[in-house]
C-alpha positions as CSV (number, residue, x, y, z in Angstrom):
1,M,104.8,78.4,112.1
2,V,108.5,78.1,111.3
3,Y,109.6,75.9,108.4
4,L,113.0,74.6,107.5
5,I,113.5,74.4,103.7
6,E,116.3,72.3,102.2
7,G,116.9,71.9,98.5
8,D,119.6,70.9,96.1
9,I,121.7,73.5,94.4
10,I,120.2,73.0,91.0
11,G,116.6,73.3,92.3
12,R,115.6,69.7,91.4
13,T,114.1,68.9,94.8
14,L,113.0,70.8,97.9
15,S,112.1,69.4,101.3
16,I,110.0,71.5,103.8
17,Q,110.2,70.5,107.5
18,N,108.2,71.8,110.4
19,K,109.7,73.0,113.7
20,N,109.8,69.4,114.9
21,G,112.0,68.3,112.0
22,E,109.2,66.4,110.3
23,V,109.0,66.5,106.6
24,V,105.6,68.1,105.8
25,A,106.1,68.6,102.0
26,V,108.4,67.6,99.2
27,M,108.6,69.4,95.8
28,A,110.4,67.7,92.9
29,K,110.8,68.7,89.3
30,T,109.4,66.3,86.9
31,K,111.5,64.5,84.3
32,T,109.9,66.7,81.6
33,A,110.9,69.8,83.5
34,L,114.5,68.5,83.9
35,L,114.7,67.8,80.2
36,K,113.2,71.2,79.3
37,T,115.7,72.9,81.6
38,A,118.6,71.0,80.0
39,V,117.4,71.8,76.4
40,Y,115.8,75.2,76.7
41,G,117.2,76.6,79.9
42,G,114.0,76.4,81.8
43,G,111.3,74.0,82.8
44,S,108.8,74.7,85.5
45,E,106.8,71.5,86.0
46,S,107.0,70.2,89.5
47,T,105.1,67.8,91.8
48,I,104.4,68.8,95.3
49,D,103.5,66.2,97.9
50,V,102.0,67.6,101.1
51,A,101.5,65.6,104.3
52,P,97.9,65.2,105.6
53,G,96.8,68.0,107.9
54,V,99.3,70.5,106.6
55,D,98.0,73.8,105.2
56,C,98.4,73.4,101.4
57,S,98.1,77.1,100.7
58,T,101.0,77.9,103.0
59,I,103.2,75.2,101.3
60,L,102.3,76.5,97.8
61,A,103.1,80.0,98.8
62,I,106.5,78.9,100.2
63,V,107.3,77.0,97.0
64,F,106.2,79.8,94.7
65,A,108.2,82.4,96.7
66,I,111.3,80.3,96.7
67,G,110.8,79.8,92.9
68,Q,110.7,83.5,92.3
69,V,113.7,84.3,94.6
70,G,115.6,81.3,93.2
71,V,115.2,82.4,89.6
72,H,116.6,85.9,90.3
73,Y,119.3,84.6,92.6
74,V,120.7,82.2,90.0
75,K,120.3,84.8,87.3
76,D,122.1,87.5,89.4
77,A,124.8,85.0,90.4
78,F,125.5,84.1,86.8
79,A,125.6,87.7,85.8
80,N,127.9,88.8,88.6
81,F,130.3,85.9,88.6
82,V,130.4,84.7,85.0
83,Q,128.8,87.1,82.5
84,D,130.1,90.5,83.8
85,P,133.7,89.4,84.2
86,I,133.7,88.0,80.7
87,Q,132.2,91.2,79.3
88,D,134.7,93.3,81.3
89,A,137.6,91.2,79.9
90,V,136.4,91.6,76.3
91,V,135.9,95.3,76.7
92,E,139.3,95.8,78.2
93,T,140.9,93.7,75.5
94,A,139.1,95.6,72.8
95,L,140.1,98.9,74.3
96,G,143.6,97.7,74.7
97,N,143.8,96.7,71.1
98,A,142.2,99.9,69.9
99,T,144.6,102.1,71.9
100,G,147.7,100.0,71.4
101,G,147.5,98.9,75.1
102,A,147.8,102.5,76.2
103,I,144.8,102.6,78.5
104,G,145.8,104.8,81.4
105,D,148.3,106.8,79.3
106,E,146.5,110.1,79.1
107,G,148.3,111.3,76.0
108,A,147.4,108.1,74.1
109,M,143.8,108.4,75.2
110,E,143.6,112.0,74.1
111,E,145.0,111.0,70.7
112,L,142.4,108.3,70.4
113,I,139.6,110.7,71.3
114,D,140.9,113.2,68.7
115,D,141.2,110.4,66.1
116,V,137.5,109.4,66.5
117,G,136.3,113.0,66.7
118,L,134.9,113.0,70.2
119,T,137.0,115.8,71.7
120,D,134.1,118.1,72.5
121,E,132.1,115.3,74.0
122,Y,135.1,114.2,76.1
123,D,135.8,117.7,77.3
124,G,132.1,118.2,78.2
125,A,132.1,114.9,80.1
126,M,135.2,115.7,82.0
127,D,134.0,119.1,82.9
128,G,130.7,117.6,84.1
129,A,132.5,114.9,86.1
130,Q,134.7,117.5,87.8
131,E,131.7,119.7,88.6
132,H,129.9,116.7,90.2
133,A,133.0,115.7,92.1
134,G,133.2,119.2,93.5
135,E,129.6,119.1,94.6
136,A,130.1,115.7,96.2
137,V,133.1,117.0,98.1
138,E,131.1,119.9,99.4
139,Q,128.3,117.6,100.5
140,L,130.7,115.4,102.3
141,E,132.3,118.4,104.0
142,D,128.8,119.6,105.1
143,L,128.0,116.1,106.4
144,A,131.3,115.9,108.3
145,E,130.6,119.2,109.9
146,E,127.1,118.1,111.0
147,L,128.6,115.0,112.5
148,G,131.3,117.0,114.3
149,V,134.2,115.5,112.3
150,T,136.6,118.3,111.5
151,D,139.7,116.6,110.3
152,F,138.2,113.7,108.3
153,A,140.9,113.9,105.6
154,E,143.6,113.5,108.2
155,D,141.7,110.8,110.0
156,A,141.4,108.8,106.8
157,G,145.2,109.1,106.1
């Protein structure tokens, strides 16, 4: 059985239609759930009306699955498009202020690293990064050879 599911963007209502376009179930958040969502950020009470003759367990499984996916989808969308960009901007601003706006200026960064006493850690991290980069290049070269690509550096340029 194929179902078409339509809902509003805030997850207040959900309509489930069969392959003939007939509405077989409707899920709606209760007023209590809407209030809890507005006040506490989450309210899960819903009513589900299922048409006679429709398999209720299938409809419930659909509603629960959409609820689980929807929670993660909204959370991930918020994190990716709101929270992370704000955090990135704050970190960049803080680093810019701490370094006098010299991010990208290697001399200023080395001076900052010396000032906070992290020279050994920085050197170790850079050595490790260079080692891993070298290993990655070797692996890419081996893969290119296996695939028969011999001039991949020239092809990319």
